[in-house]
C-alpha atoms as a printed R data frame, in Angstrom:
    type eleno elety resid chain resno      x       y       z
1   ATOM     1    CA   UNK     A     1 22.632  -1.722  10.466
2   ATOM     2    CA   UNK     A     2 21.387  -0.989   6.948
3   ATOM     3    CA   UNK     A     3 22.861   1.609   4.626
4   ATOM     4    CA   UNK     A     4 21.540   2.929   1.338
5   ATOM     5    CA   UNK     A     5 24.028   4.840  -0.785
6   ATOM     6    CA   UNK     A     6 23.441   6.581  -4.095
7   ATOM     7    CA   UNK     A     7 26.127   7.354  -6.638
8   ATOM     8    CA   UNK     A     8 26.482   8.426 -10.232
9   ATOM     9    CA   UNK     A     9 25.309  12.020 -10.164
10  ATOM    10    CA   UNK     A    10 27.155  14.826 -11.853
11  ATOM    11    CA   UNK     A    11 27.080  17.648 -14.366
12  ATOM    12    CA   UNK     A    12 25.876  16.895 -17.881
13  ATOM    13    CA   UNK     A    13 24.748  18.912 -20.859
14  ATOM    14    CA   UNK     A    14 21.149  18.874 -22.012
15  ATOM    15    CA   UNK     A    15 20.502  15.806 -24.121
16  ATOM    16    CA   UNK     A    16 23.103  13.790 -22.261
17  ATOM    17    CA   UNK     A    17 22.784  10.725 -20.055
18  ATOM    18    CA   UNK     A    18 23.622   9.632 -16.543
19  ATOM    19    CA   UNK     A    19 23.186   6.383 -14.671
20  ATOM    20    CA   UNK     A    20 22.485   6.528 -10.967
21  ATOM    21    CA   UNK     A    21 23.096   3.593  -8.659
22  ATOM    22    CA   UNK     A    22 21.582   2.768  -5.283
23  ATOM    23    CA   UNK     A    23 23.343   0.151  -3.191
24  ATOM    24    CA   UNK     A    24 21.802  -1.278  -0.037
25  ATOM    25    CA   UNK     A    25 23.957  -3.124   2.470
26  ATOM    26    CA   UNK     A    26 23.599  -4.669   5.913
27  ATOM    27    CA   UNK     A    27 21.300  -7.235   7.471
28  ATOM    28    CA   UNK     A    28 18.780  -7.375   4.624
29  ATOM    29    CA   UNK     A    29 16.332 -10.229   4.119
30  ATOM    30    CA   UNK     A    30 15.027  -8.781   0.882
31  ATOM    31    CA   UNK     A    31 14.185  -5.482  -0.753
32  ATOM    32    CA   UNK     A    32 10.570  -4.858  -1.603
33  ATOM    33    CA   UNK     A    33 10.203  -1.518  -3.378
34  ATOM    34    CA   UNK     A    34 13.212   0.453  -4.545
35  ATOM    35    CA   UNK     A    35 12.227   3.906  -5.733
36  ATOM    36    CA   UNK     A    36 13.838   7.114  -6.933
37  ATOM    37    CA   UNK     A    37 12.773  10.585  -5.869
38  ATOM    38    CA   UNK     A    38 14.160  14.017  -6.644
39  ATOM    39    CA   UNK     A    39 14.056  17.427  -5.064
40  ATOM    40    CA   UNK     A    40 14.860  20.623  -6.900
41  ATOM    41    CA   UNK     A    41 15.707  23.838  -5.024
42  ATOM    42    CA   UNK     A    42 12.571  25.398  -3.566
43  ATOM    43    CA   UNK     A    43 10.401  22.466  -4.592
44  ATOM    44    CA   UNK     A    44  8.901  19.479  -2.852
45  ATOM    45    CA   UNK     A    45 10.444  16.036  -3.171
46  ATOM    46    CA   UNK     A    46  8.721  14.145  -5.961
47  ATOM    47    CA   UNK     A    47  8.558  10.521  -7.003
48  ATOM    48    CA   UNK     A    48 10.419   9.864 -10.231
49  ATOM    49    CA   UNK     A    49 10.282   6.095 -10.659
50  ATOM    50    CA   UNK     A    50  9.166   3.037  -8.718
51  ATOM    51    CA   UNK     A    51 10.136  -0.605  -8.904
52  ATOM    52    CA   UNK     A    52  8.677  -3.517  -6.983
53  ATOM    53    CA   UNK     A    53 10.267  -6.825  -6.090
54  ATOM    54    CA   UNK     A    54  7.881  -8.418  -8.552
55  ATOM    55    CA   UNK     A    55  9.304  -6.404 -11.420
56  ATOM    56    CA   UNK     A    56  6.590  -3.771 -11.832
57  ATOM    57    CA   UNK     A    57  7.693  -0.257 -12.652
58  ATOM    58    CA   UNK     A    58  6.022   3.128 -12.678
59  ATOM    59    CA   UNK     A    59  7.252   6.545 -13.810
60  ATOM    60    CA   UNK     A    60  6.350  10.158 -13.367
61  ATOM    61    CA   UNK     A    61  4.870  11.590 -16.552
62  ATOM    62    CA   UNK     A    62  7.753  14.054 -16.801
63  ATOM    63    CA   UNK     A    63 10.332  11.277 -17.230
64  ATOM    64    CA   UNK     A    64  8.411   8.594 -19.135
65  ATOM    65    CA   UNK     A    65 10.286   7.448 -22.187
66  ATOM    66    CA   UNK     A    66 13.542   9.016 -20.982
67  ATOM    67    CA   UNK     A    67 14.302   7.317 -17.652
68  ATOM    68    CA   UNK     A    68 14.501   3.595 -16.948
69  ATOM    69    CA   UNK     A    69 14.523   2.037 -13.487
70  ATOM    70    CA   UNK     A    70 16.064  -1.374 -12.966
71  ATOM    71    CA   UNK     A    71 17.373  -3.641 -10.219
72  ATOM    72    CA   UNK     A    72 19.987  -6.281  -9.599
73  ATOM    73    CA   UNK     A    73 18.323  -8.129  -6.727
74  ATOM    74    CA   UNK     A    74 21.224 -10.466  -5.820
75  ATOM    75    CA   UNK     A    75 23.420  -7.375  -5.438
76  ATOM    76    CA   UNK     A    76 20.751  -5.374  -3.568
77  ATOM    77    CA   UNK     A    77 21.344  -2.588  -6.061
78  ATOM    78    CA   UNK     A    78 19.027  -0.427  -8.097
79  ATOM    79    CA   UNK     A    79 19.682   1.824 -11.048
80  ATOM    80    CA   UNK     A    80 18.145   4.807 -12.750
81  ATOM    81    CA   UNK     A    81 19.223   5.281 -16.349
82  ATOM    82    CA   UNK     A    82 18.491   8.844 -17.380
83  ATOM    83    CA   UNK     A    83 18.612   9.751 -21.072
84  ATOM    84    CA   UNK     A    84 17.757  12.894 -22.995
85  ATOM    85    CA   UNK     A    85 18.283  14.939 -19.868
86  ATOM    86    CA   UNK     A    86 16.756  18.395 -19.634
87  ATOM    87    CA   UNK     A    87 17.691  21.371 -17.444
88  ATOM    88    CA   UNK     A    88 14.457  20.828 -15.516
89  ATOM    89    CA   UNK     A    89 15.792  17.425 -14.414
90  ATOM    90    CA   UNK     A    90 18.327  19.245 -12.253
91  ATOM    91    CA   UNK     A    91 17.791  18.137  -8.661
92  ATOM    92    CA   UNK     A    92 19.130  16.042  -5.834
93  ATOM    93    CA   UNK     A    93 18.111  12.469  -6.522
94  ATOM    94    CA   UNK     A    94 17.314  10.165  -3.625
95  ATOM    95    CA   UNK     A    95 16.856   6.424  -3.435
96  ATOM    96    CA   UNK     A    96 14.255   4.992  -1.094
97  ATOM    97    CA   UNK     A    97 14.312   1.291  -0.327
98  ATOM    98    CA   UNK     A    98 11.605  -0.658   1.491
99  ATOM    99    CA   UNK     A    99 13.702  -3.358   3.117
100 ATOM   100    CA   UNK     A   100 12.508  -6.528   4.734
101 ATOM   101    CA   UNK     A   101 14.394  -7.384   7.917
102 ATOM   102    CA   UNK     A   102 12.987 -10.491   9.465
103 ATOM   103    CA   UNK     A   103  9.231 -10.053   9.656
104 ATOM   104    CA   UNK     A   104  9.299  -6.265   9.449
105 ATOM   105    CA   UNK     A   105  9.585  -3.783   6.585
106 ATOM   106    CA   UNK     A   106 11.544  -0.572   7.004
107 ATOM   107    CA   UNK     A   107 12.001   2.488   4.796
108 ATOM   108    CA   UNK     A   108 15.542   3.696   4.217
109 ATOM   109    CA   UNK     A   109 16.695   6.818   2.368
110 ATOM   110    CA   UNK     A   110 20.066   7.449   0.848
111 ATOM   111    CA   UNK     A   111 21.935  10.710   1.273
112 ATOM   112    CA   UNK     A   112 21.145  11.898  -2.243
113 ATOM   113    CA   UNK     A   113 23.228  12.570  -5.323
114 ATOM   114    CA   UNK     A   114 23.254  15.856  -7.230
115 ATOM   115    CA   UNK     A   115 22.300  15.878 -10.903
116 ATOM   116    CA   UNK     A   116 22.871  19.131 -12.767
117 ATOM   117    CA   UNK     A   117 21.845  19.518 -16.400
118 ATOM   118    CA   UNK     A   118 23.189  22.552 -18.207
119 ATOM   119    CA   UNK     A   119 21.440  24.127 -21.184
């Protein structure tokens, strides 16, 4: 059984910072991609940042220069450092992990963590 759990969300003023964590646990051989998505009320879920097991990263244009994705592979944990937050960053943030179990890869989603940025 594999679990993916996000934490670190909260309420912050515009210009502030938050650090989200995504912890994967269970029978994991390795984690391939570990990505962050967000979904604002009435909007579609969108990709915010991607990280591969090889260390490559990619960001949505709206967060480039403000957000940083990182990973601690031995701990099966990923992070999203969010700086210079704006009210339009308000959303539920989800972690998606592509996890290798034996010879198969599976996609797991966390339950989401709320980020609210006040103006």
